[in-house]
C-alpha positions in Angstrom: -11.6 1.8 29.2 -11.0 3.9 31.7 -14.7 5.8 32.1 -16.3 4.7 29.5 -20.2 4.6 29.4 -22.0 1.1 29.2 -23.0 1.3 25.7 -19.7 1.5 24.9 -18.6 -1.1 26.8 -21.3 -3.2 25.4 -20.1 -2.3 21.7 -16.3 -3.2 22.2 -17.9 -6.0 24.1 -19.3 -7.2 20.8 -16.1 -6.7 18.8 -14.5 -9.2 20.7 -17.1 -11.7 20.8 -16.9 -11.5 16.9 -13.6 -12.5 17.3 -14.2 -14.7 19.7 -15.1 -17.5 17.0 -12.2 -19.7 15.3 -14.2 -19.5 11.7 -14.6 -16.1 11.6 -10.6 -16.0 13.1 -9.7 -18.5 10.3 -12.0 -16.6 7.4 -10.4 -13.4 8.4 -6.7 -15.2 8.2 -7.7 -15.9 4.9 -8.8 -12.2 3.9 -5.3 -11.2 4.7 -4.5 -12.2 1.5 -7.0 -10.1 -0.6 -10.5 -10.3 -1.2 -12.7 -13.2 -1.4 -16.2 -14.0 -3.0 -19.0 -16.8 -0.1 -18.0 -19.4 -2.4 -14.2 -19.2 -2.5 -13.9 -18.6 1.6 -16.6 -21.5 2.3 -14.4 -23.7 0.0 -11.3 -22.3 1.8 -12.3 -22.9 5.1 -14.3 -26.1 4.3 -17.8 -24.4 5.9 -20.9 -24.7 3.5 -21.7 -21.1 2.3 -24.4 -20.2 4.3 -22.6 -20.8 7.2 -20.0 -18.4 5.7 -22.6 -15.8 4.6 -24.0 -15.9 8.3 -20.3 -15.2 10.0 -19.3 -12.5 7.2 -22.9 -10.7 7.9 -21.6 -10.4 11.7 -18.1 -9.5 10.8 -19.6 -6.8 8.3 -22.1 -5.2 11.1 -18.7 -4.9 13.4 -17.0 -3.4 10.5 -14.4 -5.9 10.4 -15.1 -6.6 6.5 -16.4 -5.0 3.9 -18.5 -5.9 1.1 -18.7 -5.3 -2.5 -21.3 -6.6 -4.9 -20.1 -7.2 -8.5 -22.2 -8.4 -10.9 -23.7 -11.7 -9.0 -21.1 -12.2 -6.8 -20.1 -10.5 -3.4 -16.7 -9.5 -2.5 -15.4 -9.3 0.8 -12.3 -7.4 2.1 -10.8 -6.5 5.5 -12.0 -3.5 6.4 -10.1 -2.8 9.7 -6.7 -3.4 9.7 -5.8 -2.5 13.4 -7.4 -5.9 14.4 -4.2 -8.0 12.2 -2.3 -5.9 14.9 -4.7 -7.2 17.8 -4.6 -10.5 17.0 -1.0 -10.9 16.0 -0.1 -9.3 20.0 -2.7 -12.4 21.5 -1.0 -15.1 19.3 2.4 -13.4 20.2 1.3 -13.6 24.0 -0.4 -17.1 23.4 2.9 -18.0 22.2 5.3 -17.0 24.6 3.0 -18.6 27.5 3.0 -21.5 25.7 7.0 -21.6 25.5 6.9 -20.9 28.9 4.7 -23.8 29.9 6.6 -26.1 27.9 10.0 -25.1 29.6 8.6 -25.6 32.5 7.4 -28.7 32.2 10.8 -29.6 30.7 12.6 -28.8 34.0 10.5 -31.6 35.7 10.8 -33.7 32.6 14.7 -33.6 32.9 14.6 -34.0 36.7 12.3 -37.0 36.4 14.8 -38.4 33.7 18.2 -38.1 35.5 17.1 -39.6 38.9 
């Protein structure tokens, strides 16, 4: 990100903003297994089709998903595989932080129990 112009930084922020919503992450996780239409995604997420469509529209604009019309249905698939690597990196980091936090709490629990 060194020496990036403000417009580029805004584009990067928009990309991360799309990823900052748990519903969108849930949709992306479902799309890991293959393409789906809005109805399938809505049912699998437990949200309305209108809500899922709104999220898919934002993800399409940012290039995270691609859409393809077939007959009366539109199917969505993942368009940017690098996001999975990014999400895995972030999830692994959070898991390590939680493990360290749990280990720290365990030290205090053990010390209290042994007194």
